[in-house]
DRENRO-340857 format. One line per 5 residues: their letters; for each residue x, y, z of N, C-alpha, C. Coordinates in pm, 1 decimal. Atoms other than C-alpha are relative to their C-alpha. Example, Ala and Ser with C-alpha at 12.3 -4.5 7.8 and 13.67 -1.06 7.14 Angstrom:
residues 2
AS	89.0,-119.0,0.0,1230.0,-450.0,780.0,90.0,120.0,0.0 | -82.0,-119.0,-6.0,1367.0,-106.0,714.0,-77.0,109.0,73.0
This chain:
residues 190
MENLI	-97.9,24.0,-37.2,-3020.2,-1513.0,1111.8,-2.6,-63.6,145.8 | 22.4,-1.0,-168.6,-3066.9,-1596.9,1469.3,44.3,-87.8,42.5 | -82.1,241.4,-60.7,-2975.0,-2005.3,1437.5,109.1,42.2,-16.2 | -70.0,62.6,31.0,-2706.0,-2122.1,1489.9,73.4,-38.7,-89.2 | -73.7,29.4,92.4,-2676.1,-2316.4,1197.2,-134.8,39.9,-60.7
NIHQT	77.8,-26.3,94.5,-2823.6,-2191.2,905.7,25.7,-93.4,-171.3 | -36.7,84.6,104.9,-2876.4,-2457.1,591.4,-55.4,-13.6,-167.1 | 72.8,-59.2,125.1,-2980.2,-2356.5,244.6,-129.0,118.1,-8.2 | 84.0,-97.1,17.2,-3125.0,-2047.0,293.3,24.7,90.5,-55.3 | -6.6,-80.9,59.1,-3159.8,-1735.9,139.0,-20.5,191.7,122.3
FEKVI	54.5,-183.9,-80.8,-3142.3,-1345.3,338.0,1.0,90.2,-115.2 | -17.3,-169.0,198.0,-3214.6,-1030.6,82.6,-4.5,93.8,141.1 | 38.9,-146.0,-32.8,-3193.1,-720.8,218.8,21.7,44.3,175.8 | -80.4,41.1,-132.0,-3029.5,-805.2,600.6,4.8,94.3,-11.9 | -122.0,-154.1,-105.4,-2900.0,-457.2,743.4,10.7,-47.1,164.1
AIDKK	-33.4,40.4,-98.0,-2671.7,-549.4,1032.4,123.4,67.7,-23.8 | -99.5,-128.8,0.7,-2395.8,-227.7,1048.1,21.4,-26.1,124.0 | -25.7,-9.0,-122.0,-2241.8,-269.4,1349.9,1.8,-90.0,75.8 | 109.2,105.2,-115.6,-2358.1,-566.3,1492.3,119.9,-125.7,29.0 | -109.3,108.2,-24.2,-2150.2,-894.3,1666.7,-138.4,-170.8,-75.6
INNRE	72.4,104.8,55.1,-2290.3,-1225.6,1408.7,154.4,-105.0,49.0 | -117.0,96.9,68.0,-2029.0,-1450.9,1570.9,-61.8,-150.8,48.7 | -6.6,162.5,3.1,-2014.3,-1911.4,1638.0,-195.4,13.2,-97.4 | 156.3,87.2,153.4,-2271.4,-1950.5,1313.4,6.6,-69.5,-82.6 | -47.1,122.8,130.0,-2256.4,-2183.3,1064.8,-92.4,21.7,-136.9
FEGCI	88.6,1.4,128.6,-2397.5,-2132.8,727.8,70.7,-106.5,-80.0 | -7.0,117.6,165.3,-2417.7,-2390.0,441.5,-66.9,18.2,-79.5 | 70.0,-14.8,157.4,-2521.1,-2334.1,89.9,-100.0,101.5,35.3 | 83.4,-104.0,-35.7,-2686.3,-2021.8,199.4,65.2,138.5,-108.2 | -28.7,-154.6,65.8,-2712.1,-1683.8,-3.8,-80.7,113.3,29.3
FKNCD	19.6,-109.6,-31.6,-2687.2,-1362.7,71.1,2.2,128.1,-76.8 | 39.9,-44.6,125.0,-2838.9,-1078.0,-134.9,-52.8,148.2,15.7 | -13.6,-155.4,34.4,-2786.6,-710.2,-154.5,-44.7,15.0,168.1 | -32.8,30.1,-128.6,-2709.6,-760.9,257.2,119.2,156.2,13.3 | -102.2,-128.1,-69.8,-2522.7,-457.3,454.5,26.9,-70.4,166.9
FSNSD	-91.5,76.9,-133.7,-2260.3,-615.2,712.0,81.8,95.4,2.3 | -150.1,-118.6,2.7,-2041.0,-309.3,684.6,13.9,10.6,179.8 | -24.0,-46.5,-110.4,-1805.3,-256.4,993.3,-111.4,-84.8,121.1 | 72.3,96.7,-80.0,-1983.0,-576.8,1129.6,107.2,-105.3,100.9 | -118.8,101.4,-73.7,-1799.7,-875.6,1376.8,-31.4,-127.7,-14.3
FGYNT	12.5,145.8,80.3,-1815.5,-1226.1,1160.9,75.8,-68.8,67.8 | -114.6,100.8,-11.6,-1578.0,-1388.7,1391.9,-42.8,-115.6,54.7 | 65.7,146.9,-89.9,-1564.6,-1775.3,1504.4,-196.1,-36.2,-72.8 | 54.1,42.3,96.7,-1830.9,-1797.5,1169.0,49.9,-80.5,-53.2 | 5.2,143.4,66.1,-1883.5,-2103.2,960.3,-44.7,-9.5,-167.7
FIDCD	88.6,2.0,80.2,-1966.5,-2034.8,589.4,57.2,-102.2,-116.2 | 10.8,111.3,148.2,-1980.6,-2327.1,322.8,-114.3,9.9,-103.8 | 45.5,-54.7,129.1,-2048.9,-2291.8,-24.4,-134.1,89.7,6.1 | 115.2,-80.5,-37.9,-2230.7,-1991.8,42.4,27.9,135.3,-164.2 | -64.9,-91.2,121.2,-2275.1,-1713.6,-219.6,-49.9,113.5,80.2
FIDCN	55.0,-154.4,-32.5,-2299.6,-1299.9,-105.2,5.8,1.7,-152.9 | 75.6,-48.0,110.4,-2467.1,-1095.3,-397.7,-37.3,114.6,13.3 | 16.4,-108.3,23.2,-2492.6,-769.3,-403.2,18.8,57.5,137.0 | -44.0,17.4,-132.3,-2348.9,-772.3,-56.7,88.3,163.9,32.5 | -126.8,-146.6,-125.6,-2167.0,-426.8,188.8,43.9,-130.7,134.0
LSMTK	-76.9,56.2,-96.7,-1916.3,-645.8,374.0,81.9,99.1,90.8 | -98.1,-61.9,-93.7,-1652.0,-317.0,437.9,7.1,7.7,110.8 | -131.3,-54.5,-111.2,-1435.5,-332.0,705.1,-62.3,-110.6,70.0 | 76.3,109.6,-35.9,-1622.2,-680.8,829.3,139.6,-12.5,39.0 | -166.3,57.3,-39.6,-1387.1,-830.9,1100.8,-37.1,-146.1,-1.0
LNNSS	-22.5,175.2,-21.5,-1344.8,-1217.6,1027.6,66.1,-126.0,80.4 | -162.1,78.8,-10.6,-1122.5,-1336.5,1237.8,-12.6,-135.0,100.6 | -15.7,159.0,-15.0,-1063.9,-1714.6,1299.9,-163.9,-60.6,-109.5 | 61.6,61.3,83.5,-1369.3,-1745.6,1057.0,2.6,-124.5,-125.5 | -71.0,108.7,55.1,-1398.9,-2018.0,781.7,-66.8,26.5,-112.8
LKTVQ	31.2,41.6,149.4,-1469.6,-1976.4,405.2,41.3,-110.6,-105.1 | -34.1,121.7,65.6,-1460.8,-2286.6,262.0,-143.1,38.4,-144.0 | 19.9,-14.2,193.1,-1558.5,-2245.2,-148.1,-107.9,113.8,42.1 | 113.1,-134.9,29.1,-1769.7,-1873.4,-113.7,31.4,145.5,-109.3 | 18.5,-46.6,136.2,-1836.5,-1690.6,-383.5,-1.8,175.8,36.2
FKNCK	57.3,-144.8,-50.6,-1868.9,-1276.0,-364.8,11.9,66.4,-189.8 | -25.0,-88.8,118.6,-2014.5,-1081.4,-629.2,-119.1,90.8,-1.9 | 101.3,-121.3,54.9,-2122.8,-757.7,-741.0,82.9,37.4,199.0 | -22.8,-70.1,-158.4,-1997.3,-678.9,-294.7,121.5,54.8,-15.5 | -80.3,-43.4,-127.9,-1827.0,-438.8,-113.0,89.7,-70.8,51.0
LLGIH	4.7,62.4,-84.3,-1573.7,-555.6,73.8,155.4,81.4,38.3 | -54.5,-67.6,-23.6,-1348.1,-250.6,131.6,74.6,-25.0,150.1 | -77.0,18.6,-131.2,-1069.6,-294.6,412.1,48.3,-155.1,47.3 | 0.7,116.5,-74.4,-1126.3,-694.3,510.2,136.9,-68.3,-12.9 | -145.6,102.6,-38.3,-865.9,-885.3,658.6,24.1,-119.6,-7.1
FHTCD	28.1,174.0,-11.4,-898.3,-1234.4,521.7,119.6,-53.1,37.8 | -142.0,35.6,-61.3,-585.5,-1301.3,620.6,15.8,-37.7,155.1 | 22.8,13.1,-138.8,-703.2,-1341.4,1021.1,-169.8,-114.6,-16.1 | 112.2,104.5,20.8,-971.5,-1594.9,822.0,68.2,-192.8,71.7 | -59.7,140.0,-45.4,-891.4,-1997.5,970.1,67.6,-87.5,-115.7
DFLFH	-125.6,19.6,113.3,-665.3,-2159.7,684.8,-85.1,-140.8,-29.6 | -0.8,164.9,56.2,-799.7,-2489.3,654.9,-204.5,23.5,-111.8 | 107.2,-13.9,143.5,-1043.1,-2516.5,361.1,11.5,128.7,-75.5 | 24.6,-120.7,-6.1,-1035.0,-2152.1,283.2,74.1,12.0,-150.9 | -11.4,36.0,119.6,-1101.2,-2086.8,-103.4,-162.1,110.7,23.0
VDFEE	75.3,-93.6,5.9,-1296.2,-1800.8,-209.2,54.1,44.0,-188.4 | 40.4,-61.4,134.9,-1410.1,-1619.3,-531.7,-28.5,74.7,-18.7 | 33.6,-196.2,-24.4,-1438.7,-1229.9,-633.8,-69.8,-33.6,-189.3 | 57.0,-12.2,125.9,-1661.9,-1183.5,-944.6,-15.4,209.5,56.8 | 69.2,-115.6,-57.1,-1728.2,-774.9,-983.0,14.8,70.5,137.6
CILDY	63.4,-23.5,-95.9,-1659.6,-677.7,-670.9,188.2,112.2,38.2 | -88.8,-75.7,-54.4,-1436.7,-382.1,-472.2,49.1,-73.7,79.7 | -38.9,82.6,-114.7,-1185.4,-549.3,-243.2,117.2,117.8,37.9 | -123.2,-112.7,-94.4,-965.9,-220.8,-143.5,96.2,-4.2,54.3 | -5.5,73.2,-232.1,-754.9,-216.8,147.1,45.4,-123.1,75.0
SSFAN	-57.8,126.6,-48.9,-757.9,-538.8,185.9,132.8,-116.0,20.1 | -69.0,118.7,10.1,-552.3,-833.8,273.1,-28.6,-158.6,45.4 | 57.9,159.0,13.8,-488.7,-1182.4,200.1,130.2,-78.1,-20.9 | -190.9,96.9,-28.2,-92.6,-1255.9,364.4,-7.2,-75.1,31.7 | -93.1,121.5,-60.5,39.5,-1546.7,410.4,-149.6,-122.3,-29.7
KKMLK	60.1,131.0,-22.9,-303.7,-1740.3,307.9,38.5,-71.3,-146.2 | -27.1,123.5,179.7,-291.3,-2045.0,44.4,-186.0,-8.4,-105.0 | 108.0,-68.4,116.6,-526.0,-1921.4,-245.7,45.0,-38.3,-123.9 | -60.5,11.5,98.5,-416.8,-2150.8,-488.2,-195.8,-14.6,-102.4 | 143.5,-8.8,112.2,-723.4,-2162.3,-821.1,-32.9,106.6,17.0
TKFVS	132.1,-75.5,-18.9,-844.7,-1839.0,-699.8,-49.6,115.1,-107.7 | 13.5,-108.7,145.5,-1055.2,-1633.4,-970.8,0.8,176.8,57.3 | 19.7,-116.6,-44.3,-1027.4,-1266.3,-948.9,-75.2,76.7,-127.9 | 96.2,-23.2,77.1,-1328.9,-1130.0,-1174.0,20.4,176.7,-55.2 | 35.0,-147.7,-42.2,-1389.5,-770.6,-1277.2,32.0,46.6,50.1
SSLKE	-18.4,-34.0,-178.5,-1273.8,-663.4,-930.1,105.7,131.6,-16.4 | -71.5,-126.0,-57.9,-1089.0,-382.7,-801.8,115.4,11.3,110.3 | -122.1,60.1,-127.7,-765.0,-482.5,-565.0,118.7,104.3,6.4 | -152.3,-122.3,-20.2,-603.0,-119.5,-501.3,34.7,-46.3,148.4 | -31.3,-45.9,-137.1,-415.8,-114.6,-235.6,29.9,-174.2,124.5
VTFIG	-13.9,114.7,-36.1,-388.6,-487.1,-164.1,89.4,-86.3,59.4 | -124.7,55.8,-50.6,-174.6,-704.9,61.4,23.2,-130.2,-71.5 | -27.7,137.6,47.1,-44.7,-1049.3,-82.7,114.2,-19.7,59.4 | -111.0,76.0,22.6,268.1,-1099.7,76.2,5.6,-74.1,97.4 | -23.7,202.4,-37.0,362.1,-1471.0,137.5,-101.5,-59.1,-1.3
TNLSH	96.3,70.8,54.3,59.9,-1558.2,-38.4,7.5,-77.9,-98.5 | 6.2,98.2,154.7,29.4,-1875.9,-259.7,-133.8,-10.7,-108.5 | 86.3,-56.5,84.2,-162.6,-1758.1,-540.9,5.4,-94.5,-146.4 | -46.3,52.6,115.0,-46.7,-2025.9,-813.0,-142.1,-41.7,-60.8 | 84.6,16.8,56.6,-272.0,-2108.9,-1046.7,-137.6,72.7,-15.6
SIFEN	85.9,-104.8,-33.5,-500.6,-1797.1,-959.9,-41.2,76.2,-144.8 | 55.5,-62.3,69.9,-665.5,-1585.6,-1218.0,-43.2,104.5,24.5 | 49.2,-94.4,-74.7,-696.8,-1230.0,-1205.1,-87.7,83.5,-133.5 | 97.4,-113.2,140.2,-920.9,-1089.6,-1524.4,-38.5,100.8,-9.4 | 75.0,-169.7,46.2,-961.1,-726.6,-1631.5,3.8,0.7,166.3
CNLAG	16.9,-48.8,-147.2,-877.6,-644.3,-1230.7,122.5,63.8,-3.7 | -81.9,-112.6,-52.1,-716.8,-331.6,-1102.8,51.9,-23.3,136.1 | -118.9,17.2,-151.1,-382.0,-391.1,-909.2,68.5,85.7,37.8 | -70.6,-118.3,-32.5,-284.8,-37.3,-850.1,43.2,16.1,150.2 | -52.7,-34.8,-142.1,-62.9,11.6,-541.1,0.1,-187.5,104.2
AIFND	29.4,168.2,-136.3,-147.0,-419.9,-451.3,179.9,-25.8,37.5 | -122.7,66.2,-26.8,158.5,-522.5,-294.4,13.4,-147.1,-1.9 | -10.0,198.2,33.0,341.6,-902.7,-380.9,122.4,18.9,69.0 | -170.5,-9.8,-15.7,645.8,-939.2,-211.5,-15.3,-163.9,42.6 | 27.8,176.6,-62.6,701.3,-1353.4,-124.7,-122.2,-49.8,-59.6
TQLKE	92.3,99.1,28.6,409.9,-1470.4,-307.3,15.9,-79.5,-140.0 | -3.1,106.1,102.1,385.9,-1769.6,-529.3,-101.1,16.1,-111.1 | 102.9,-90.0,152.1,266.8,-1643.4,-847.9,-5.3,-145.7,-131.6 | -99.2,102.2,50.5,361.5,-1986.4,-1005.9,-177.9,-22.3,-109.5 | 142.0,31.8,100.5,87.8,-2004.9,-1345.8,-90.5,84.3,22.5
VNFLT	65.3,-61.8,-96.0,-93.6,-1724.6,-1225.1,-40.3,97.4,-147.4 | -16.5,-60.5,133.0,-251.1,-1534.3,-1552.1,-73.2,130.8,52.5 | 29.8,-165.3,-41.2,-273.5,-1138.2,-1561.0,-16.7,1.3,-109.9 | 60.5,-42.0,68.0,-348.3,-1145.7,-1862.9,-54.4,146.5,-48.3 | 85.0,-121.0,-25.2,-606.5,-879.7,-1843.8,1.1,91.1,98.0
AYNYK	22.1,-75.4,-105.2,-542.8,-734.6,-1554.8,128.4,123.8,36.9 | -73.5,-165.2,-16.9,-352.7,-383.0,-1468.9,28.3,107.5,113.4 | -87.2,-111.2,-177.0,-181.3,-136.0,-1250.8,83.6,-79.3,30.3 | -64.3,112.5,-48.3,24.1,-413.8,-1164.5,168.5,27.8,3.4 | -131.8,-30.5,-26.1,368.7,-343.1,-1020.7,82.2,-142.5,104.3
IDPEF	-185.2,54.0,-20.7,621.2,-677.1,-964.3,73.3,-49.5,-9.1 | -177.6,17.9,-51.1,941.8,-762.1,-833.5,33.8,-151.9,-59.7 | -6.2,143.7,-20.8,994.9,-1077.4,-1041.1,138.6,-94.9,84.3 | -71.4,67.4,-90.5,1292.4,-1148.5,-796.7,-52.0,-16.5,144.0 | 37.6,21.5,-161.0,1102.1,-1153.1,-481.8,-113.4,-119.4,-34.8
NPMKK	88.2,79.9,63.4,826.1,-1327.7,-620.1,-11.9,-107.6,-110.3 | -28.9,89.2,63.7,849.7,-1651.8,-770.1,-102.8,-31.8,-140.4 | 129.4,-63.4,87.9,619.9,-1644.0,-1080.1,-1.9,-115.5,-148.9 | -45.1,100.7,95.7,717.7,-1976.1,-1291.5,-127.6,-16.0,-122.8 | 169.7,100.8,28.9,430.1,-2016.1,-1587.7,-53.9,122.7,-51.3
AKFST	114.5,-76.0,-32.0,280.0,-1693.1,-1509.1,-34.1,51.8,-127.1 | -17.8,-31.3,127.6,121.5,-1519.0,-1792.4,-106.0,142.8,-7.1 | 14.5,-172.7,-18.5,141.6,-1116.2,-1845.1,1.2,24.5,-166.6 | 22.8,-78.2,98.0,16.8,-913.2,-2154.2,151.1,61.6,-24.4 | -121.8,20.2,12.7,311.5,-792.2,-2354.8,-79.4,216.4,24.3
VGIQG	87.1,-139.1,-12.8,100.7,-407.3,-2272.2,36.4,48.3,106.0 | -0.8,-4.8,-146.8,145.2,-500.3,-1874.2,125.8,7.8,19.4 | -145.2,47.6,8.0,527.1,-601.6,-1914.5,46.9,84.7,95.9 | -42.2,-119.0,-63.2,609.0,-268.7,-1792.9,13.4,3.4,206.3 | 71.9,9.9,-111.3,448.0,-330.2,-1434.1,122.1,-97.9,48.4
LLEKY	-102.4,0.1,-72.4,741.9,-572.4,-1376.6,161.8,28.0,-28.3 | -77.8,-52.8,12.3,1037.3,-417.6,-1532.5,42.5,181.8,115.0 | -45.0,-116.6,-104.2,977.7,-91.0,-1286.8,69.6,39.1,40.8 | -103.7,-64.6,-73.0,1202.2,-71.7,-1083.1,167.7,12.8,-78.9 | -134.4,-37.7,58.9,1510.9,-70.6,-1367.4,-63.2,140.7,-36.6
DIKIQ	15.4,-100.1,12.6,1362.6,260.3,-1473.7,28.3,4.8,-191.4 | -52.1,11.3,189.5,1385.6,150.3,-1852.1,-133.8,91.9,-66.1 | 101.8,-82.3,62.1,1164.9,302.1,-2131.1,-50.1,-127.8,-68.4 | 0.7,116.7,69.8,945.5,38.7,-2274.6,-112.4,90.5,-155.1 | 75.4,-91.9,41.2,763.9,191.9,-2569.7,-51.4,-102.3,-178.6
């Protein structure tokens, strides 16, 4: 990872805990079994990259570009995705731990969250239209002024979303999860 521009490279078992890796560009790269926890990835560009079995917990992404980046089986605790560059921002997650992360005010149309933990994740002011939360734990996740048009929550669980403060036209929910939409009314559903 010493090069400023890395194209179609695979980085395996790289350990860079508490390191500064700034002002680099990665295009079509794969990161496997890497540990970048608590590192500073500010001002980097990732285009069409895959992170597989990586630990990026508490990594700083200030002004970094994530353009079509896939995360699979990654640990991403406490990541402030809201500090990333907005231009062409697109990420997808499968079997990831995203607890305590923030996507505040991000435009995230058609984002896929699959079999992931999103405990206490912040989605304040986020546009998640047409996104999917498949088999995701949303315990304590904060939805406020969040655009949820046509979002699929059919297999998501533990969410609490106030329909009065989150536009959700044509969003999909299961009957089991309907309680998470009505909690503030303190009514019993059996």
